[in-house]
C-alpha positions as CSV (number, residue, x, y, z in Angstrom):
1,M,187.3,157.0,14.1
2,T,184.7,157.0,17.2
3,A,181.4,156.7,16.4
4,K,179.0,160.0,16.5
5,I,176.4,159.6,19.1
6,A,173.4,161.9,19.9
7,I,170.6,161.7,22.2
8,V,167.2,163.1,22.0
9,F,165.3,163.6,25.1
10,G,161.3,164.4,24.2
11,Y,161.1,162.0,21.4
12,G,157.9,162.7,20.0
13,P,156.0,162.3,16.5
14,R,157.0,166.3,15.6
15,V,160.3,168.0,16.4
16,G,161.7,164.8,18.4
17,A,161.2,162.6,15.4
18,A,162.6,165.0,13.1
19,V,165.7,165.7,15.1
20,A,166.7,162.2,15.6
21,S,165.8,161.3,11.7
22,A,168.4,164.1,10.8
23,F,171.1,163.2,13.2
24,A,170.4,159.2,11.9
25,A,170.8,160.7,8.5
26,R,174.3,162.4,9.4
27,G,175.5,158.5,10.5
28,Y,175.0,159.2,14.4
29,K,173.4,156.3,16.1
30,V,170.5,158.0,18.1
31,A,168.9,157.2,21.8
32,V,165.5,158.4,21.5
33,V,163.8,159.0,25.2
34,S,160.4,159.7,25.9
35,R,158.0,158.7,28.9
36,S,156.5,155.5,26.4
37,G,159.9,154.4,25.3
38,N,158.1,153.3,22.0
39,A,160.1,154.5,19.4
40,D,159.3,154.0,15.6
41,A,160.2,150.2,15.0
42,T,161.3,151.2,11.6
43,N,164.4,153.5,12.8
44,D,167.4,151.8,14.1
45,Y,167.1,154.3,17.2
46,L,167.6,152.9,20.9
47,S,164.6,153.8,22.5
48,I,164.5,154.6,26.0
49,K,161.4,154.9,28.2
50,A,162.2,157.9,31.2
51,D,160.0,159.8,33.2
52,L,161.5,163.3,33.2
53,S,159.0,164.5,36.1
54,D,161.8,163.1,38.4
55,A,165.4,164.6,37.0
56,R,167.1,161.7,39.0
57,N,166.0,159.2,36.0
58,V,168.5,161.3,33.8
59,E,171.4,159.5,35.1
60,G,170.3,156.5,33.9
61,V,169.5,157.3,30.4
62,F,173.3,158.3,30.1
63,A,174.4,154.9,31.8
64,R,172.4,153.1,29.3
65,V,173.2,155.1,26.2
66,T,176.9,154.9,27.3
67,N,176.8,151.2,27.7
68,E,174.7,150.4,24.8
69,L,176.5,153.0,22.2
70,G,179.0,155.0,23.7
71,L,179.2,158.4,24.9
72,P,177.1,160.7,23.5
73,S,178.7,164.1,21.3
74,V,175.3,165.1,20.8
75,V,172.7,166.0,23.4
76,V,169.2,167.4,22.4
77,Y,166.7,168.0,25.2
78,N,163.5,168.8,23.5
79,A,161.1,167.4,26.4
80,L,158.5,169.9,27.9
81,I,155.7,170.5,29.9
82,L,153.2,173.1,29.7
83,S,150.6,173.5,31.9
84,P,148.1,176.5,30.9
85,L,147.2,177.7,34.9
86,G,148.3,180.9,35.3
87,F,149.2,181.9,39.0
88,E,146.4,179.5,40.0
89,Q,148.9,176.7,39.5
90,P,149.3,174.7,42.8
91,L,153.0,174.2,43.8
92,S,152.9,170.5,43.2
93,S,152.2,171.1,39.6
94,V,155.0,173.7,39.4
95,I,157.3,171.6,40.8
96,T,156.6,168.6,38.4
97,D,156.9,171.3,35.3
98,A,160.5,172.7,36.7
99,H,161.8,168.9,36.7
100,V,160.4,168.4,33.0
101,N,161.5,171.9,31.7
102,T,164.7,172.7,33.9
103,F,165.7,170.5,36.6
104,S,166.0,167.3,34.0
105,A,168.0,169.6,31.5
106,Y,170.3,170.4,34.2
107,V,171.2,166.8,34.8
108,A,171.4,166.3,31.2
109,A,173.6,169.3,30.7
110,Q,175.7,168.4,33.6
111,L,176.2,164.4,32.2
112,A,176.8,165.8,28.6
113,V,179.6,167.8,29.9
114,K,181.1,165.0,31.9
115,G,181.1,162.9,28.6
116,F,182.5,165.9,26.3
117,A,185.7,165.6,28.4
118,E,186.4,161.9,27.6
119,L,185.7,162.5,23.9
120,P,188.0,162.9,20.9
121,S,189.0,166.5,20.0
122,D,187.0,166.2,16.9
123,A,183.8,165.3,18.3
124,P,180.8,167.6,18.3
125,K,180.0,168.1,21.7
126,T,177.1,170.1,21.7
127,F,174.1,170.5,23.9
128,I,170.8,171.9,22.2
129,Y,167.7,172.7,24.5
130,T,164.7,173.6,22.3
131,G,163.4,176.9,23.6
132,N,161.0,179.1,22.6
133,K,160.3,183.1,23.1
134,L,159.3,183.2,26.7
135,N,162.7,183.7,28.1
136,V,162.2,187.2,26.9
137,M,158.2,187.6,26.8
138,T,155.2,186.6,29.3
139,L,152.5,185.4,27.9
140,E,149.0,184.4,29.6
141,P,148.6,182.0,31.1
142,L,151.6,180.0,30.8
143,L,153.6,181.3,34.0
144,S,155.3,178.0,34.9
145,F,156.4,177.1,31.3
146,G,157.7,180.4,30.9
147,M,159.7,180.4,34.3
148,G,161.2,176.6,33.1
149,K,162.2,178.6,29.7
150,S,164.1,180.9,31.7
151,A,165.6,179.4,34.4
152,T,167.1,177.1,31.4
153,A,168.1,180.3,28.7
154,H,170.1,181.2,31.6
155,M,171.7,178.2,32.1
156,I,172.7,177.8,28.5
157,H,174.1,181.2,28.7
158,Y,176.0,180.3,31.8
159,L,177.6,177.3,30.1
160,A,178.2,178.6,26.9
161,E,180.2,181.7,28.5
162,V,182.1,179.0,31.2
163,Y,183.1,176.7,28.4
164,K,184.1,179.0,25.6
165,D,187.5,177.8,25.6
166,T,187.0,174.3,26.0
167,G,185.4,173.5,22.4
168,Y,181.8,172.6,24.2
169,K,178.9,174.3,22.5
170,F,175.4,175.4,24.2
171,Y,172.2,176.7,22.7
172,Y,169.1,177.6,23.4
173,A,167.2,176.9,20.1
174,D,164.1,179.3,19.3
175,E,162.4,179.5,16.0
176,R,160.4,182.5,15.0
177,K,158.2,183.7,12.4
178,P,160.7,186.2,10.3
179,N,158.9,188.8,12.1
180,G,160.3,187.9,15.2
181,E,157.0,186.7,16.6
182,P,156.7,183.0,18.3
183,A,156.2,180.1,16.2
184,Y,154.0,179.0,18.7
185,D,151.7,175.9,17.4
186,K,153.1,176.0,13.7
187,L,156.5,175.0,14.3
188,D,158.6,173.3,11.8
189,A,159.8,170.0,12.5
190,E,162.1,169.6,9.7
191,A,163.6,173.2,10.2
192,H,164.6,171.9,13.7
193,G,166.4,168.7,12.5
194,D,168.4,171.0,9.9
195,Y,169.3,173.9,12.1
196,Y,170.3,171.3,14.9
197,V,172.8,169.4,12.8
198,K,174.0,172.6,11.6
199,L,174.8,173.7,15.0
200,A,176.5,170.0,16.3
201,E,178.7,169.9,13.1
202,E,180.0,173.9,13.3
203,S,183.6,174.0,15.2
204,F,182.7,176.9,16.9
205,Q,180.4,178.5,19.7
206,G,177.6,180.6,17.9
207,P,175.2,183.0,19.6
208,W,173.7,180.9,22.8
209,H,170.3,182.2,22.1
210,A,169.8,180.1,18.7
211,T,166.9,182.3,17.4
212,F,166.1,180.8,14.0
213,V,163.6,181.3,11.0
214,K,162.8,178.1,8.5
215,G,165.0,178.6,5.6
216,K,167.2,181.0,6.8
217,G,168.7,179.6,9.8
218,Y,170.5,181.9,12.8
219,V,168.3,185.6,12.7
220,K,169.4,187.9,15.6
221,F,166.4,189.9,17.1
222,D,166.9,193.3,18.7
223,E,164.3,192.5,21.2
224,N,163.5,193.6,24.9
225,P,161.5,191.9,27.3
226,V,157.8,192.1,26.5
227,H,154.3,191.2,26.9
228,G,152.9,188.9,24.8
229,G,149.1,189.0,25.6
230,R,147.5,186.0,25.8
231,Y,148.3,182.6,24.8
232,P,146.5,181.9,21.1
233,G,145.8,178.4,22.4
234,A,144.4,179.3,25.6
């Protein structure tokens, strides 16, 4: 039986750690990627240091995971950068944000698909991007952040449609409050881990725009693009 391998980009103390732990508990070998490269020594993870503000660094991550663990069947992109500068943000900073929030995710998805083609038919073959409501909501002053989330949501939608007959799965995962409002900084890390494992282990592509609520899983919200005012933390 082929070993199950997962990569978690954006390994931190909250969502990243919970997602890595959830997959490890299901028997996956887990590689975690962060800027520091310092994973908790008590966890048996392959810890990789990578600067995702340059998307060209992603290829090296996949090469190391493949060489040391094998081909990943689950790729979670949880990395982000949030710049609360609105329309005053300089172009150089916007480009950096775009690398972290979109371009590196693009390369990760591209390399994931390349690997999926070589995996056995019963492998999970799942790519999950940690999103939020900014693909359907503007929120001052998170302009660059919303641009990145919107662009990557488009990519996930595209991939879910183009590869729908291959067994590959793509998700833009977005935790919400029960009323459909963003979870903001009240994200539940364990809920992410549980839901991501569920998405990976299902044998079918569910709704690519995977809005979910803690304790319920997927919840469909009928919504139109809206202006959400000002970010509570700004």
